[in-house]
C-alpha positions in Angstrom: 0.0 0.0 0.1 1.3 3.4 -0.9 0.1 6.3 1.3 0.8 9.6 -0.2 1.1 12.8 2.0 -1.3 14.7 -0.3 -1.0 18.2 1.5 2.8 18.2 1.3 2.7 17.3 -2.3 0.0 19.9 -3.1 2.1 22.6 -1.2 5.3 21.9 -3.3 3.4 21.8 -6.6 1.4 24.9 -5.8 4.6 27.2 -5.9 6.1 25.3 -8.9 2.8 26.0 -10.8 2.8 29.7 -10.0 6.6 29.9 -11.0 5.9 28.2 -14.4 2.5 29.8 -15.2 3.6 33.4 -14.2 -0.1 34.6 -13.4 -0.9 38.2 -13.3 -2.0 40.0 -10.2 -5.4 41.4 -9.5 -5.6 43.6 -6.3 -2.2 42.3 -5.2 -3.3 38.5 -5.5 -2.4 36.2 -8.3 -5.4 35.5 -10.6 -6.2 31.7 -10.6 -5.0 30.9 -14.1 -2.1 28.8 -12.5 -4.5 26.3 -11.3 -4.4 24.5 -14.7 -0.7 24.1 -14.3 -1.3 22.9 -10.7 -3.7 20.2 -11.8 -1.1 19.1 -14.5 1.8 18.9 -11.9 -0.4 17.0 -9.3 -1.5 14.4 -11.9 2.0 14.1 -13.2 3.1 13.5 -9.6 0.5 10.9 -9.0 1.2 9.2 -12.3 4.9 9.0 -11.4 4.0 7.4 -8.1 1.9 4.9 -9.9 4.8 4.0 -12.3 7.2 3.9 -9.4 5.2 1.6 -7.4 3.2 -0.5 -9.9 0.4 -2.6 -8.6 0.0 -1.1 -5.3 -3.2 0.5 -3.9 -2.6 4.2 -3.6 -4.0 6.1 -0.7 -4.2 10.0 -0.5 -4.0 11.4 3.0 -5.8 14.7 3.1 -5.6 17.4 5.8 -8.7 18.8 7.5 -8.8 22.5 7.7 -9.5 22.2 11.4 -7.2 20.4 13.9 -7.6 18.6 17.2 -4.0 19.8 18.3 -5.3 23.4 18.6 -7.3 22.2 21.5 -4.2 21.4 23.2 -2.2 24.3 22.0 -4.2 27.2 20.4 -1.1 28.6 18.7 -0.3 25.5 16.8 0.4 26.4 13.1 -1.2 29.8 13.9 1.7 31.6 12.1 0.7 29.9 8.9 -2.6 31.9 8.9 -0.8 35.2 9.1 1.6 34.1 6.3 -1.3 33.1 4.1 -3.1 36.4 4.7 0.1 38.4 3.6 0.8 36.0 0.6 0.4 37.0 -3.1 -1.7 33.9 -3.3 -5.5 34.2 -2.7 -5.6 31.0 -0.3 -9.4 31.2 0.2 -9.9 30.7 -3.5 -7.0 28.1 -3.9 -8.5 26.0 -1.0 -11.9 26.1 -2.6 -10.5 24.9 -5.9 -8.3 22.3 -4.1 -11.3 20.9 -2.4 -13.1 20.5 -5.7 -10.0 18.8 -7.1 -9.8 16.4 -4.2 -13.6 15.5 -4.8 -12.7 14.6 -8.5 -9.8 12.5 -7.4 -12.0 10.7 -4.9 -15.0 10.1 -7.3 -13.1 9.6 -10.6 -9.5 8.4 -10.1 -8.4 5.0 -8.8 -7.2 6.4 -5.3 -8.5 5.9 -1.9 -9.0 9.4 -0.6 -8.9 9.7 3.2 -10.1 12.8 5.0 -11.3 13.0 8.6 -12.7 16.1 10.3 -10.3 17.7 12.7 -7.5 15.4 11.7 -4.2 16.1 9.9 -2.8 14.0 7.0 0.1 13.0 9.4 -2.4 11.4 11.7 -3.9 9.5 8.9 -0.5 8.3 7.7 0.7 7.3 11.2 -2.5 5.4 12.0 -2.4 3.3 8.7 1.3 2.6 9.3 0.7 1.6 12.8 -2.2 -0.8 11.9 -1.2 -2.2 8.5 1.8 -4.1 7.0 3.8 -3.3 3.8 3.1 0.5 3.9 5.3 2.8 1.8 4.8 6.5 2.7 5.5 9.0 0.0 6.6 12.3 1.6 9.5 14.7 2.1 8.1 15.7 5.6 10.7 14.8 8.3 7.9 14.5 10.9 6.8 11.3 9.4 10.1 9.6 10.1 8.4 8.4 13.3 6.4 6.0 11.1 9.5 3.9 10.4 9.2 2.9 14.0 6.1 0.9 12.8 8.0 -0.9 10.2 6.6 1.3 7.4 8.9 2.3 4.7 9.5 6.0 3.5 10.1 7.3 0.0 11.3 11.0 -0.4 9.9 12.2 -3.9 12.2 15.1 -4.0 15.4 13.2 -3.4 14.0 10.1 -5.0 15.5 7.8 -2.3 14.3 5.6 0.5 14.6 7.1 3.9 16.4 4.6 6.2 17.1 5.0 9.9 18.0 2.6 12.7 15.7 2.2 15.7 18.2 4.0 17.9 18.4 7.0 15.4 14.6 7.1 15.3 14.3 7.0 19.0 16.8 10.0 19.2 15.1 11.9 16.4 11.8 11.8 18.2 13.4 12.8 21.7 15.0 15.8 19.9 11.8 16.7 18.2 9.8 16.7 21.4 12.6 18.8 23.2 13.3 21.4 20.5 9.8 21.7 19.3 9.0 22.6 15.6 9.2 26.1 14.3 7.4 25.0 11.1 4.4 24.1 13.2 4.8 27.0 15.7 5.7 24.6 18.5 8.2 26.1 21.0 11.1 24.2 22.6 10.6 22.9 26.2 12.8 25.5 27.8 10.8 28.4 26.6 9.3 30.4 29.4 11.0 28.6 32.3 12.5 31.7 33.8 11.2 35.5 34.1 13.4 38.5 33.3 14.4 40.8 36.2 12.1 43.4 34.8 9.1 41.3 35.1 10.1 40.0 38.5 10.3 43.6 39.8 7.0 44.3 38.2 5.4 41.2 40.1 7.1 42.5 43.3 5.4 45.9 42.8 2.0 44.0 42.7 2.7 42.1 45.8 3.4 38.8 43.8 6.4 36.9 45.2 5.8 33.5 43.6 8.2 33.3 40.6 7.6 29.6 39.6 6.0 30.0 36.1 4.3 26.7 36.3 2.4 27.7 39.4 1.9 31.4 38.7 0.7 31.0 35.2 -2.1 28.6 36.5 -3.6 31.6 38.4 -6.3 33.7 36.7 -4.6 36.9 37.8 -1.5 36.0 35.6 -3.2 37.0 32.4 -4.0 40.4 33.6 -0.5 40.9 35.1 1.0 39.9 31.8 -1.2 42.2 29.8 -0.5 45.2 32.2 3.2 44.6 32.0 3.2 44.4 28.2 1.2 47.7 28.0 3.4 49.4 30.5 6.7 48.1 29.1 6.2 47.1 25.5 10.0 47.1 24.8 10.6 44.6 27.6 10.4 40.9 27.6 8.5 38.7 30.2 10.7 35.7 29.8 14.5 35.2 29.7 15.7 34.1 26.2 16.8 30.4 26.1 19.6 29.0 24.1 18.4 25.5 23.4 19.6 24.2 20.1 20.3 20.7 18.9 23.8 20.5 20.6 22.3 21.6 24.0 19.4 19.1 23.5 21.8 16.2 22.7 23.8 17.0 25.9 20.5 17.1 27.8 19.6 13.7 26.6 23.1 12.3 27.0 23.4 13.5 30.6 19.8 12.6 31.5 19.0 16.2 32.6 15.4 15.1 32.6 15.7 14.1 36.2 16.8 17.6 37.1 13.8 19.1 35.5 11.0 16.6 36.3 9.9 18.7 39.3 9.9 21.9 37.4 6.2 22.2 36.8 6.5 24.6 33.7 9.2 22.3 32.1 6.9 19.4 32.6 4.0 21.2 31.1 6.0 22.2 28.1 7.3 18.6 27.7 3.9 17.0 27.9 2.3 19.5 25.5 5.1 18.8 23.0 4.8 15.2 23.4 1.0 15.3 22.7 1.5 17.5 19.6 4.5 15.6 18.1 4.5 12.0 19.2 2.3 9.8 17.2 1.9 7.5 20.2 -0.2 10.3 21.7 -2.7 10.6 18.8 -6.1 10.2 20.9 -7.7 6.7 20.6 -11.1 8.3 19.4 -9.0 10.0 16.6 -7.4 6.7 15.6 -10.7 4.8 15.6 -12.3 7.6 13.3 -9.4 7.2 10.8 -9.5 3.4 10.9 -13.3 3.5 10.4 -13.0 5.9 7.5 -10.3 3.9 5.8 -12.1 0.6 6.0 -15.2 2.0 4.7 -13.5 3.8 1.8 -13.6 2.3 -1.7 -11.4 3.0 -4.8 -13.3 4.3 -7.8 -12.4 4.6 -11.5 -14.6 6.6 -13.9 -12.9 7.0 -17.3 -15.7 9.4 -18.7 -15.4 11.6 -15.6 -11.6 11.9 -15.8 -11.9 12.6 -19.6 -14.4 15.4 -18.9 -12.1 17.0 -16.2 -9.0 16.7 -18.4 -10.7 18.3 -21.3 -12.3 21.1 -19.3 -8.9 22.3 -18.0 -6.9 21.6 -21.3 -4.8 18.9 -19.6 -3.7 17.5 -23.1 -0.7 15.4 -21.9 -2.7 13.8 -19.1 -5.4 13.0 -21.7 -2.9 11.3 -23.9 -1.7 9.2 -20.9 -5.1 8.4 -19.4 -4.2 4.7 -19.3 -1.6 5.5 -16.6 -4.6 6.0 -14.1 -5.9 2.5 -14.3 -5.6 0.8 -11.0 -3.8 -2.6 -11.3 -5.8 -5.1 -9.2 -2.9 -7.4 -8.4 -1.0 -6.0 -5.4 2.6 -6.7 -5.3 4.2 -7.5 -1.9 7.7 -6.5 -0.7 8.2 -4.1 -3.5 11.8 -3.0 -4.2 12.6 0.2 -5.9 
């Protein structure tokens, strides 16, 4: 079974399509003429995957616009919303057209399209890898390396190579990922916010607050008011000390088992447990896993040649039209495929 990280593939092809199509701008946003090129690139990518792994069932894992992780950490991927608002791309229009394209792939093409409300594509891929054998994941997303612990295999379509790591390397990768967080997903490192600056401590003293343990103080209702008052009065000053906690420091933290020193630090433990839930696939909620499995088991492959033909003609996808036979799903599944 081939499981494709569809969102990652779409993101990469989106920017390539704009670069190749060179669309004009209307009100500082690109017009949507690049979408024809986007459809062409996406179908080319899927055809390439089918040729690379002949005879395998292909599953497309789709991101939901909503995300259960925001219930744990509201700032999760929040910076991406700001980036989209400032982008030259009209993302509201793009997502609308992408949704229509996904529906065509689901109804007409020989792929099993899996999308679950409030669930990321990463979750879908991880749950399938955990519960099924002979899974090959097609992605360049480093987060999904965790799935190799479930005996899945991983193919990087950019480097066109298989990703291989030992169990020890994978465990270290996961530990580092949890400690360091993930700037691309707006997840801070576990050391952020462990200590207040002198200026903020003085401000707390002036308000008759003498408890400086962030883990305890920040659980009080008064903290948000104090924080807001400080930021309004001293906009140029920081609340938390800056932490230098990069990969070298994190490796030393693991090697010297510094976790024992910090396990009684309530703020550290709060940060660590937050990152664990956001990053470690073992912490995907059971109800989420069950929803994914239910959707996967109930989903069927479809192939409608007339529907595909109509779509390709509508968007002038001549190369895809000439190669329509590439989209036939071969019924015989080959096991233990080697590329």
